[in-house]
NUVO-724277 format. One record per atom (N, C-alpha, C): residue number from 1; residue in one letter; atom name; z negated, x negated, y negated. Coordinates in steps of 0.02 Angstrom, whole numbers, always signed. Atoms other than C-alpha are relative to their C-alpha. Layout:
N
k / r / a / c3 / c1 / c2
NUM / A / CA / Z / X / Y
...
REM end
This chain:
205
k / r / a / c3 / c1 / c2
1 / M / N / +37 / +63 / +6
1 / M / CA / +222 / -578 / +2684
1 / M / C / +30 / -42 / -56
2 / I / N / -23 / +39 / +57
2 / I / CA / +232 / -682 / +2526
2 / I / C / +1 / -74 / +17
3 / Q / N / -7 / +71 / -13
3 / Q / CA / +300 / -857 / +2554
3 / Q / C / +36 / -36 / -57
4 / S / N / -37 / +30 / +55
4 / S / CA / +397 / -885 / +2393
4 / S / C / -3 / +45 / -61
5 / I / N / -2 / -40 / +61
5 / I / CA / +417 / -826 / +2214
5 / I / C / +45 / +61 / +10
6 / S / N / -46 / -57 / -9
6 / S / CA / +564 / -717 / +2267
6 / S / C / -31 / +55 / +42
7 / D / N / +36 / -52 / -38
7 / D / CA / +451 / -627 / +2392
7 / D / C / -47 / +38 / -46
8 / F / N / +49 / -30 / +45
8 / F / CA / +323 / -594 / +2255
8 / F / C / +34 / +41 / -55
9 / C / N / -35 / -32 / +56
9 / C / CA / +449 / -546 / +2120
9 / C / C / +69 / +22 / +22
10 / P / N / -67 / -24 / -19
10 / P / CA / +591 / -442 / +2192
10 / P / C / +44 / +10 / -61
11 / E / N / -48 / -7 / +55
11 / E / CA / +748 / -431 / +2086
11 / E / C / -11 / +67 / -35
12 / G / N / +8 / -61 / +40
12 / G / CA / +726 / -306 / +1945
12 / G / C / -72 / +16 / -18
13 / A / N / +71 / -12 / +16
13 / A / CA / +535 / -310 / +1944
13 / A / C / -17 / -33 / -67
14 / E / N / +22 / +30 / +62
14 / E / CA / +452 / -342 / +1776
14 / E / C / -43 / -61 / +16
15 / S / N / +35 / +62 / -19
15 / S / CA / +394 / -522 / +1786
15 / S / C / +3 / -51 / -57
16 / G / N / +1 / +53 / +50
16 / G / CA / +354 / -676 / +1685
16 / G / C / -39 / -60 / +24
17 / V / N / +35 / +63 / -15
17 / V / CA / +274 / -848 / +1681
17 / V / C / -61 / -5 / -44
18 / G / N / +60 / +16 / +38
18 / G / CA / +98 / -893 / +1626
18 / G / C / -21 / -71 / +16
19 / L / N / +19 / +70 / -11
19 / L / CA / +30 / -1069 / +1605
19 / L / C / -75 / -9 / -5
20 / A / N / +69 / +23 / +1
20 / A / CA / -142 / -1132 / +1652
20 / A / C / +1 / -71 / -28
21 / L / N / -9 / +64 / +36
21 / L / CA / -142 / -1272 / +1524
21 / L / C / -65 / -38 / -6
22 / Q / N / +58 / +43 / +5
22 / Q / CA / -266 / -1412 / +1542
22 / Q / C / +1 / -36 / -67
23 / Y / N / +6 / +34 / +65
23 / Y / CA / -327 / -1475 / +1373
23 / Y / C / -35 / -67 / +7
24 / D / N / +36 / +61 / -17
24 / D / CA / -453 / -1603 / +1433
24 / D / C / -35 / +13 / +67
25 / E / N / +30 / -5 / -66
25 / E / CA / -565 / -1628 / +1585
25 / E / C / -39 / +65 / +10
26 / R / N / +41 / -60 / -10
26 / R / CA / -667 / -1471 / +1551
26 / R / C / +24 / +61 / -38
27 / R / N / -23 / -57 / +40
27 / R / CA / -562 / -1357 / +1441
27 / R / C / +74 / +18 / +14
28 / Y / N / -68 / -27 / -9
28 / Y / CA / -405 / -1248 / +1455
28 / Y / C / +23 / +31 / -65
29 / L / N / -29 / -27 / +61
29 / L / CA / -287 / -1192 / +1318
29 / L / C / +26 / +71 / +10
30 / F / N / -26 / -69 / +0
30 / F / CA / -248 / -1009 / +1279
30 / F / C / +23 / +17 / -71
31 / F / N / -17 / -23 / +67
31 / F / CA / -165 / -918 / +1136
31 / F / C / -41 / +62 / -17
32 / L / N / +31 / -62 / +25
32 / L / CA / -253 / -787 / +1030
32 / L / C / +56 / +45 / -25
33 / A / N / -54 / -47 / +13
33 / A / CA / -146 / -632 / +1010
33 / A / C / +15 / +7 / -74
34 / G / N / -23 / -12 / +68
34 / G / CA / -44 / -619 / +851
34 / G / C / +8 / +75 / -14
35 / P / N / -1 / -70 / +21
35 / P / CA / -15 / -456 / +755
35 / P / C / +49 / +45 / +38
36 / R / N / -47 / -43 / -36
36 / R / CA / +131 / -395 / +863
36 / R / C / -31 / +29 / +64
37 / H / N / +33 / -23 / -61
37 / H / CA / +12 / -373 / +1011
37 / H / C / -52 / +54 / -15
38 / Y / N / +52 / -51 / +8
38 / Y / CA / -97 / -219 / +1033
38 / Y / C / -67 / -26 / +24
39 / C / N / +69 / +16 / -19
39 / C / CA / -285 / -253 / +1035
39 / C / C / -45 / +56 / -28
40 / P / N / +46 / -50 / +27
40 / P / CA / -430 / -128 / +1014
40 / P / C / -30 / -25 / -66
41 / P / N / +30 / +20 / +64
41 / P / CA / -511 / -128 / +840
41 / P / C / -58 / -48 / +9
42 / G / N / +54 / +48 / -3
42 / G / CA / -624 / -278 / +813
42 / G / C / +4 / -48 / +58
43 / E / N / -7 / +42 / -59
43 / E / CA / -559 / -364 / +970
43 / E / C / +67 / -37 / +0
44 / L / N / -60 / +40 / -5
44 / L / CA / -428 / -494 / +1014
44 / L / C / +4 / -28 / +70
45 / F / N / -3 / +30 / -66
45 / F / CA / -363 / -548 / +1182
45 / F / C / +25 / -73 / -4
46 / Y / N / -28 / +67 / -9
46 / Y / CA / -329 / -726 / +1238
46 / Y / C / +34 / -1 / +68
47 / A / N / -40 / +2 / -61
47 / A / CA / -201 / -768 / +1371
47 / A / C / +35 / -67 / +4
48 / G / N / -38 / +62 / -9
48 / G / CA / -100 / -911 / +1443
48 / G / C / +65 / +4 / -38
49 / I / N / -65 / +3 / +32
49 / I / CA / +51 / -966 / +1345
49 / I / C / +54 / +15 / +53
50 / G / N / -52 / -20 / -47
50 / G / CA / +206 / -893 / +1426
50 / G / C / +29 / +67 / -21
51 / G / N / -29 / -65 / +17
51 / G / CA / +300 / -729 / +1433
51 / G / C / +51 / +23 / +50
52 / H / N / -47 / -32 / -44
52 / H / CA / +433 / -621 / +1509
52 / H / C / +59 / -46 / +18
53 / R / N / -58 / +37 / -24
53 / R / CA / +571 / -698 / +1613
53 / R / C / +63 / +42 / -15
54 / E / N / -63 / -34 / +15
54 / E / CA / +747 / -655 / +1557
54 / E / C / +42 / +5 / +64
55 / P / N / -41 / -8 / -60
55 / P / CA / +874 / -591 / +1686
55 / P / C / +38 / -63 / +19
56 / G / N / -35 / +60 / -24
56 / G / CA / +939 / -736 / +1791
56 / G / C / -31 / -66 / -21
57 / E / N / +30 / +62 / +26
57 / E / CA / +825 / -862 / +1705
57 / E / C / -41 / -35 / +53
58 / D / N / +41 / +41 / -45
58 / D / CA / +749 / -1003 / +1807
58 / D / C / -73 / +3 / -23
59 / W / N / +72 / -7 / +17
59 / W / CA / +558 / -995 / +1815
59 / W / C / -24 / -57 / -44
60 / L / N / +23 / +57 / +40
60 / L / CA / +530 / -1170 / +1746
60 / L / C / +33 / +1 / -69
61 / A / N / -34 / -6 / +65
61 / A / CA / +661 / -1141 / +1610
61 / A / C / -35 / +53 / -42
62 / C / N / +37 / -52 / +36
62 / C / CA / +566 / -982 / +1563
62 / C / C / -64 / -29 / -30
63 / A / N / +62 / +30 / +25
63 / A / CA / +404 / -1081 / +1548
63 / A / C / +13 / -44 / -60
64 / R / N / -14 / +47 / +55
64 / R / CA / +482 / -1214 / +1437
64 / R / C / +24 / +37 / -62
65 / R / N / -24 / -39 / +57
65 / R / CA / +571 / -1086 / +1328
65 / R / C / -58 / +34 / -37
66 / E / N / +56 / -35 / +30
66 / E / CA / +412 / -987 / +1300
66 / E / C / -47 / -47 / -38
67 / V / N / +43 / +49 / +34
67 / V / CA / +309 / -1141 / +1256
67 / V / C / +32 / -23 / -65
68 / L / N / -35 / +22 / +61
68 / L / CA / +441 / -1200 / +1133
68 / L / C / -1 / +54 / -53
69 / E / N / -1 / -55 / +48
69 / E / CA / +453 / -1028 / +1053
69 / E / C / -69 / +13 / -30
70 / E / N / +66 / -23 / +22
70 / E / CA / +267 / -994 / +1043
70 / E / C / -40 / -54 / -36
71 / V / N / +42 / +52 / +30
71 / V / CA / +191 / -1164 / +999
71 / V / C / +40 / -63 / -20
72 / G / N / -42 / +53 / +28
72 / G / CA / +339 / -1278 / +959
72 / G / C / -5 / -67 / +34
73 / T / N / +3 / +64 / -34
73 / T / CA / +318 / -1411 / +1092
73 / T / C / +28 / +8 / +71
74 / D / N / -24 / -1 / -69
74 / D / CA / +372 / -1458 / +1269
74 / D / C / -61 / -2 / +47
75 / V / N / +54 / -6 / -48
75 / V / CA / +270 / -1446 / +1429
75 / V / C / +19 / -36 / +65
76 / D / N / -8 / +28 / -67
76 / D / CA / +248 / -1540 / +1593
76 / D / C / -27 / +51 / +50
77 / I / N / +22 / -46 / -52
77 / I / CA / +240 / -1420 / +1741
77 / I / C / -27 / -41 / +59
78 / L / N / +32 / +37 / -54
78 / L / CA / +121 / -1483 / +1876
78 / L / C / +3 / +40 / +65
79 / S / N / +3 / -34 / -64
79 / S / CA / +121 / -1443 / +2061
79 / S / C / -73 / +11 / +19
80 / A / N / +70 / -16 / -15
80 / A / CA / -41 / -1353 / +2106
80 / A / C / -18 / -20 / +71
81 / P / N / +21 / +18 / -68
81 / P / CA / -144 / -1407 / +2258
81 / P / C / +3 / +59 / +48
82 / A / N / -3 / -60 / -41
82 / A / CA / -142 / -1227 / +2321
82 / A / C / +27 / +57 / -42
83 / T / N / -25 / -59 / +35
83 / T / CA / -64 / -1059 / +2277
83 / T / C / -43 / +60 / +20
84 / W / N / +41 / -60 / -11
84 / W / CA / -167 / -900 / +2258
84 / W / C / +40 / +62 / -14
85 / H / N / -27 / -67 / +15
85 / H / CA / -111 / -720 / +2270
85 / H / C / -58 / +43 / -24
86 / I / N / +53 / -41 / +30
86 / I / CA / -215 / -609 / +2156
86 / I / C / +28 / +69 / -11
87 / P / N / -27 / -67 / +8
87 / P / CA / -166 / -427 / +2186
87 / P / C / -42 / +41 / -49
88 / H / N / +37 / -41 / +49
88 / H / CA / -216 / -292 / +2062
88 / H / C / -53 / +43 / +34
89 / D / N / +46 / -46 / -34
89 / D / CA / -310 / -196 / +2196
89 / D / C / -35 / -30 / +61
90 / G / N / +33 / +31 / -58
90 / G / CA / -386 / -323 / +2314
90 / G / C / -23 / -70 / -16
91 / P / N / +27 / +66 / +11
91 / P / CA / -468 / -493 / +2336
91 / P / C / +55 / -54 / -2
92 / A / N / -46 / +56 / +2
92 / A / CA / -382 / -658 / +2298
92 / A / C / +2 / -36 / +67
93 / Q / N / -5 / +39 / -62
93 / Q / CA / -317 / -760 / +2444
93 / Q / C / +51 / -56 / -10
94 / Q / N / -47 / +55 / +4
94 / Q / CA / -227 / -925 / +2468
94 / Q / C / +62 / +13 / +41
95 / L / N / -64 / -8 / -34
95 / L / CA / -44 / -930 / +2520
95 / L / C / +30 / -69 / +14
96 / E / N / -44 / +57 / -10
96 / E / CA / +71 / -1059 / +2595
96 / E / C / +68 / +19 / -28
97 / V / N / -64 / -17 / +31
97 / V / CA / +227 / -1061 / +2487
97 / V / C / +49 / -58 / +4
98 / T / N / -53 / +50 / -6
98 / T / CA / +393 / -1153 / +2492
98 / T / C / +21 / -28 / -68
99 / D / N / -23 / +20 / +67
99 / D / CA / +418 / -1167 / +2302
99 / D / C / -31 / -67 / -21
100 / R / N / +23 / +62 / +30
100 / R / CA / +405 / -1337 / +2218
100 / R / C / +30 / -6 / -69
101 / P / N / +72 / +11 / -4
101 / P / CA / +324 / -1372 / +2101
101 / P / C / -37 / +63 / +23
102 / R / N / +37 / -56 / -28
102 / R / CA / +195 / -1263 / +2187
102 / R / C / -35 / +39 / -56
103 / P / N / +37 / -40 / +50
103 / P / CA / +135 / -1119 / +2076
103 / P / C / -75 / +1 / +16
104 / L / N / +72 / -7 / -9
104 / L / CA / -52 / -1101 / +2049
104 / L / C / -17 / +70 / +26
105 / A / N / +17 / -68 / -19
105 / A / CA / -50 / -912 / +2070
105 / A / C / +58 / +48 / -9
106 / F / N / -40 / -59 / +9
106 / F / CA / +47 / -752 / +2092
106 / F / C / -50 / +55 / -20
107 / Y / N / +51 / -47 / +26
107 / Y / CA / -49 / -627 / +1984
107 / Y / C / +32 / +67 / -16
108 / E / N / -23 / -68 / +14
108 / E / CA / -23 / -439 / +1979
108 / E / C / -43 / +30 / -56
109 / M / N / +36 / -27 / +58
109 / M / CA / -71 / -372 / +1808
109 / M / C / +22 / +71 / -13
110 / I / N / -16 / -68 / +22
110 / I / CA / -80 / -189 / +1757
110 / I / C / -3 / +1 / -77
111 / H / N / +0 / -3 / +73
111 / H / CA / -29 / -164 / +1576
111 / H / C / -58 / +44 / -25
112 / P / N / +60 / -36 / +21
112 / P / CA / -185 / -107 / +1481
112 / P / C / +16 / +62 / -41
113 / P / N / -8 / -61 / +42
113 / P / CA / -210 / +62 / +1393
113 / P / C / +17 / -18 / -72
114 / G / N / -18 / +11 / +70
114 / G / CA / -135 / +74 / +1220
114 / G / C / +63 / -41 / -9
115 / T / N / -61 / +41 / +3
115 / T / CA / +13 / -40 / +1261
115 / T / C / +60 / +42 / +21
116 / P / N / -59 / -41 / -14
116 / P / CA / +193 / +22 / +1278
116 / P / C / +11 / +14 / +75
117 / R / N / -11 / -9 / -72
117 / R / CA / +194 / -1 / +1468
117 / R / C / -66 / +11 / +38
118 / A / N / +67 / -11 / -29
118 / A / CA / +15 / +53 / +1502
118 / A / C / +4 / +28 / +71
119 / G / N / +2 / -24 / -68
119 / G / CA / -21 / +73 / +1687
119 / G / C / +53 / -29 / +45
120 / K / N / -55 / +29 / -40
120 / K / CA / +137 / -19 / +1744
120 / K / C / -19 / -69 / +25
121 / L / N / +14 / +65 / -31
121 / L / CA / +134 / -173 / +1856
121 / L / C / +44 / -54 / -30
122 / Y / N / -35 / +59 / +27
122 / Y / CA / +181 / -343 / +1784
122 / Y / C / -19 / -59 / +43
123 / R / N / +12 / +57 / -45
123 / R / CA / +199 / -492 / +1901
123 / R / C / +6 / -66 / -39
124 / I / N / +2 / +64 / +36
124 / I / CA / +151 / -662 / +1830
124 / I / C / -3 / -58 / +49
125 / V / N / +2 / +63 / -38
125 / V / CA / +194 / -829 / +1911
125 / V / C / -36 / -51 / -44
126 / V / N / +42 / +45 / +40
126 / V / CA / +59 / -950 / +1850
126 / V / C / +10 / -72 / +25
127 / Y / N / -5 / +72 / -15
127 / Y / CA / +89 / -1138 / +1843
127 / Y / C / -54 / -39 / -35
128 / E / N / +41 / +49 / +35
128 / E / CA / -31 / -1278 / +1805
128 / E / C / +47 / -43 / -42
129 / A / N / -43 / +38 / +46
129 / A / CA / +36 / -1377 / +1658
129 / A / C / -41 / -37 / -52
130 / R / N / +28 / +35 / +58
130 / R / CA / +1 / -1494 / +1514
130 / R / C / +52 / -1 / -55
131 / L / N / -45 / +6 / +57
131 / L / CA / +75 / -1488 / +1340
131 / L / C / +18 / -73 / -12
132 / C / N / -21 / +69 / +13
132 / C / CA / +177 / -1643 / +1298
132 / C / C / -28 / -26 / -67
133 / S / N / +31 / +18 / +63
133 / S / CA / +102 / -1641 / +1122
133 / S / C / -39 / +61 / -24
134 / L / N / +38 / -56 / +27
134 / L / CA / -16 / -1534 / +1020
134 / L / C / +46 / +52 / -31
135 / P / N / -42 / -52 / +30
135 / P / CA / +51 / -1367 / +957
135 / P / C / +23 / -20 / -69
136 / A / N / -29 / +22 / +63
136 / A / CA / +169 / -1400 / +812
136 / A / C / +12 / +57 / -48
137 / K / N / -15 / -57 / +43
137 / K / CA / +224 / -1232 / +746
137 / K / C / -9 / +64 / +40
138 / L / N / +15 / -60 / -37
138 / L / CA / +153 / -1066 / +801
138 / L / C / +47 / +57 / -20
139 / Q / N / -39 / -60 / +13
139 / Q / CA / +259 / -909 / +818
139 / Q / C / -49 / +53 / -24
140 / E / N / +57 / -34 / +30
140 / E / CA / +147 / -815 / +698
140 / E / C / -9 / +73 / +21
141 / D / N / +9 / -70 / -19
141 / D / CA / +183 / -636 / +752
141 / D / C / -29 / +6 / +70
142 / E / N / +26 / -1 / -68
142 / E / CA / +138 / -680 / +932
142 / E / C / -64 / -40 / +9
143 / V / N / +55 / +48 / -12
143 / V / CA / +12 / -822 / +917
143 / V / C / -39 / -10 / -65
144 / L / N / +43 / +9 / +59
144 / L / CA / -130 / -813 / +791
144 / L / C / -30 / -70 / +0
145 / A / N / +31 / +67 / -6
145 / A / CA / -208 / -975 / +857
145 / A / C / +4 / -22 / +72
146 / V / N / +7 / +27 / -67
146 / V / CA / -223 / -1088 / +1007
146 / V / C / -72 / -25 / +7
147 / I / N / +70 / +16 / -10
147 / I / CA / -399 / -1107 / +1076
147 / I / C / -11 / -35 / +66
148 / A / N / +20 / +34 / -62
148 / A / CA / -474 / -1225 / +1205
148 / A / C / -68 / +28 / +21
149 / L / N / +62 / -28 / -28
149 / L / CA / -606 / -1139 / +1313
149 / L / C / -25 / -43 / +57
150 / T / N / +29 / +39 / -55
150 / T / CA / -725 / -1226 / +1431
150 / T / C / +11 / +37 / +66
151 / R / N / -7 / -29 / -67
151 / R / CA / -712 / -1197 / +1618
151 / R / C / -50 / +58 / +10
152 / E / N / +51 / -52 / -7
152 / E / CA / -875 / -1097 / +1612
152 / E / C / +19 / +63 / -40
153 / Q / N / -20 / -57 / +41
153 / Q / CA / -809 / -986 / +1471
153 / Q / C / +57 / +38 / +33
154 / V / N / -55 / -33 / -35
154 / V / CA / -650 / -951 / +1569
154 / V / C / -27 / +42 / +58
155 / M / N / +27 / -36 / -58
155 / M / CA / -749 / -901 / +1724
155 / M / C / -39 / +62 / -20
156 / R / N / +41 / -56 / +22
156 / R / CA / -865 / -786 / +1627
156 / R / C / +39 / +51 / -41
157 / G / N / -40 / -41 / +45
157 / G / CA / -725 / -711 / +1522
157 / G / C / +6 / +74 / +19
158 / P / N / -11 / -70 / -16
158 / P / CA / -692 / -550 / +1620
158 / P / C / -62 / +44 / -5
159 / E / N / +63 / -39 / +0
159 / E / CA / -876 / -497 / +1613
159 / E / C / -30 / +9 / -70
160 / R / N / +32 / -4 / +66
160 / R / CA / -907 / -513 / +1426
160 / R / C / +52 / -1 / -55
161 / K / N / -43 / +3 / +58
161 / K / CA / -833 / -501 / +1252
161 / K / C / -37 / -35 / -57
162 / P / N / +36 / +37 / +53
162 / P / CA / -912 / -639 / +1147
162 / P / C / +41 / -2 / -64
163 / T / N / -37 / +11 / +63
163 / T / CA / -868 / -665 / +965
163 / T / C / +31 / -69 / +2
164 / L / N / -30 / +67 / +7
164 / L / CA / -757 / -810 / +919
164 / L / C / -53 / -50 / -21
165 / A / N / +53 / +45 / +22
165 / A / CA / -908 / -885 / +831
165 / A / C / -44 / -22 / +58
166 / D / N / +41 / +17 / -59
166 / D / CA / -1009 / -876 / +993
166 / D / C / +36 / -52 / +44
167 / L / N / -38 / +46 / -43
167 / L / CA / -871 / -964 / +1091
167 / L / C / +2 / -70 / -30
168 / L / N / -2 / +66 / +34
168 / L / CA / -857 / -1103 / +962
168 / L / C / -68 / -34 / +5
169 / D / N / +68 / +29 / -7
169 / D / CA / -1047 / -1127 / +968
169 / D / C / -11 / -27 / +71
170 / E / N / +9 / +20 / -71
170 / E / CA / -1034 / -1144 / +1159
170 / E / C / +44 / -59 / +20
171 / G / N / -42 / +58 / -17
171 / G / CA / -903 / -1282 / +1153
171 / G / C / +75 / +12 / -1
172 / A / N / -72 / -13 / +8
172 / A / CA / -735 / -1196 / +1126
172 / A / C / +24 / -35 / -64
173 / R / N / -28 / +35 / +58
173 / R / CA / -617 / -1273 / +999
173 / R / C / +66 / +33 / -20
174 / I / N / -65 / -22 / +26
174 / I / CA / -477 / -1205 / +889
174 / I / C / +45 / -61 / -7
175 / V / N / -44 / +58 / -1
175 / V / CA / -332 / -1325 / +919
175 / V / C / +55 / +7 / -53
176 / A / N / -51 / -14 / +51
176 / A / CA / -204 / -1242 / +802
176 / A / C / -9 / +72 / -22
177 / R / N / +5 / -69 / +24
177 / R / CA / -199 / -1086 / +694
177 / R / C / +56 / +14 / -49
178 / A / N / -53 / -20 / +46
178 / A / CA / -69 / -988 / +597
178 / A / C / -28 / +23 / -67
179 / G / N / +31 / -24 / +61
179 / G / CA / -193 / -927 / +467
179 / G / C / -74 / +12 / +12
180 / P / N / +71 / -13 / -8
180 / P / CA / -373 / -868 / +440
180 / P / C / -14 / +46 / +59
181 / I / N / +20 / -41 / -56
181 / I / CA / -465 / -790 / +588
181 / I / C / -71 / +24 / -12
182 / D / N / +67 / -27 / +7
182 / D / CA / -616 / -675 / +579
182 / D / C / -42 / -24 / +59
183 / S / N / +41 / +29 / -53
183 / S / CA / -751 / -767 / +677
183 / S / C / -43 / +52 / +36
184 / Q / N / +40 / -53 / -33
184 / Q / CA / -836 / -601 / +720
184 / Q / C / +42 / +44 / +46
185 / L / N / -41 / -35 / -49
185 / L / CA / -688 / -536 / +820
185 / L / C / -26 / -15 / +70
186 / R / N / +21 / +9 / -69
186 / R / CA / -735 / -509 / +1002
186 / R / C / +61 / -14 / +43
187 / L / N / -57 / +23 / -39
187 / L / CA / -623 / -598 / +1127
187 / L / C / -7 / +19 / +74
188 / Y / N / -1 / -17 / -71
188 / Y / CA / -572 / -544 / +1301
188 / Y / C / +64 / -28 / +32
189 / P / N / -58 / +31 / -33
189 / P / CA / -452 / -617 / +1432
189 / P / C / +51 / +50 / +23
190 / L / N / -55 / -41 / -26
190 / L / CA / -284 / -548 / +1483
190 / L / C / +48 / -45 / +38
191 / G / N / -52 / +37 / -35
191 / G / CA / -150 / -602 / +1606
191 / G / C / -24 / -63 / +33
192 / T / N / +15 / +64 / -31
192 / T / CA / -158 / -785 / +1653
192 / T / C / -73 / -20 / -9
193 / A / N / +71 / +17 / +12
193 / A / CA / -331 / -805 / +1575
193 / A / C / -44 / +34 / +52
194 / K / N / +39 / -37 / -49
194 / K / CA / -398 / -672 / +1693
194 / K / C / +13 / -29 / +70
195 / A / N / -16 / +30 / -65
195 / A / CA / -306 / -747 / +1843
195 / A / C / -37 / -65 / +10
196 / L / N / +34 / +65 / -5
196 / L / CA / -379 / -919 / +1806
196 / L / C / -74 / +9 / +11
197 / A / N / +71 / -14 / -11
197 / A / CA / -554 / -845 / +1798
197 / A / C / -13 / +14 / +74
198 / H / N / +6 / -15 / -72
198 / H / CA / -531 / -776 / +1976
198 / H / C / +4 / -65 / +41
199 / I / N / -12 / +61 / -40
199 / I / CA / -466 / -943 / +2041
199 / I / C / -59 / -48 / -7
200 / L / N / +55 / +47 / +11
200 / L / CA / -602 / -1050 / +1962
200 / L / C / -64 / +23 / +36
201 / R / N / +58 / -26 / -36
201 / R / CA / -736 / -936 / +2035
201 / R / C / +6 / -12 / +75
202 / H / N / -11 / +12 / -72
202 / H / CA / -661 / -948 / +2209
202 / H / C / -10 / -74 / +17
203 / M / N / +5 / +71 / -12
203 / M / CA / -650 / -1137 / +2195
203 / M / C / -73 / -23 / -3
204 / Q / N / +72 / +18 / +6
204 / Q / CA / -832 / -1148 / +2139
204 / Q / C / -40 / +27 / +58
205 / G / N / +38 / -32 / -54
205 / G / CA / -892 / -1028 / +2273
205 / G / C / +15 / -29 / +67
REM end
C-alpha cells in the first residue's frame, strides 16, 4: 500500500521529479526536448521540467536543482489538493499520503523505444509548482524551448501529434527558446505531461 514517496520509490529504484507548472489560469508550462534527447524523426516530445534524483538527494532539492539547471530560475513547490497514483498498467486512483507538501502524482513511466533504457520502469514524483520568474537561461542540449499549453491541449495530448504550428494556432505560447524551431515538428507528451493529462481528465470526469 502506497502512503508515502518512500513506499512508491524504494531505495535504488530509478526515480525523479517532474513539475506540473502553472503558467496562468488556463495554461501549463513544459519543455520541448533538446538535441540530447531521442525523438522519432519529425517529432519532438514535451514534458514537465524536472529530472533524475541523485542518490540521497531530497525530493524538493531535486526539483529546485533541475529547474535551475534547465531554465535558470527558482520554483515554488505547492501542496496539491490530492495525490494520484498512475501505474503503467492500470487506472489512476487517489491516495492518502503523509508527505508535505503533498505531491500531485506518483507516475510510473516506461522508457520509450529507441531510448537507452527502453522498456524499463521510471518512477516520477510530480509536484504542482510555479516558477518564481520567467525562464532566464535554457540548458540548450536538454531544453529547446519552454511552451505553455492550454488545459485542453494537455488533456488531448496522448491521443494526437499536432504540429507546433497547430498548437500555437489553438492558444499555446512559446515562453522561451534556445534557438529556431521547425513549426512543422509534431509534438507528443512524455512523463509528467502524460501524467497531467490523466489527472485533468479524471478531474473533469
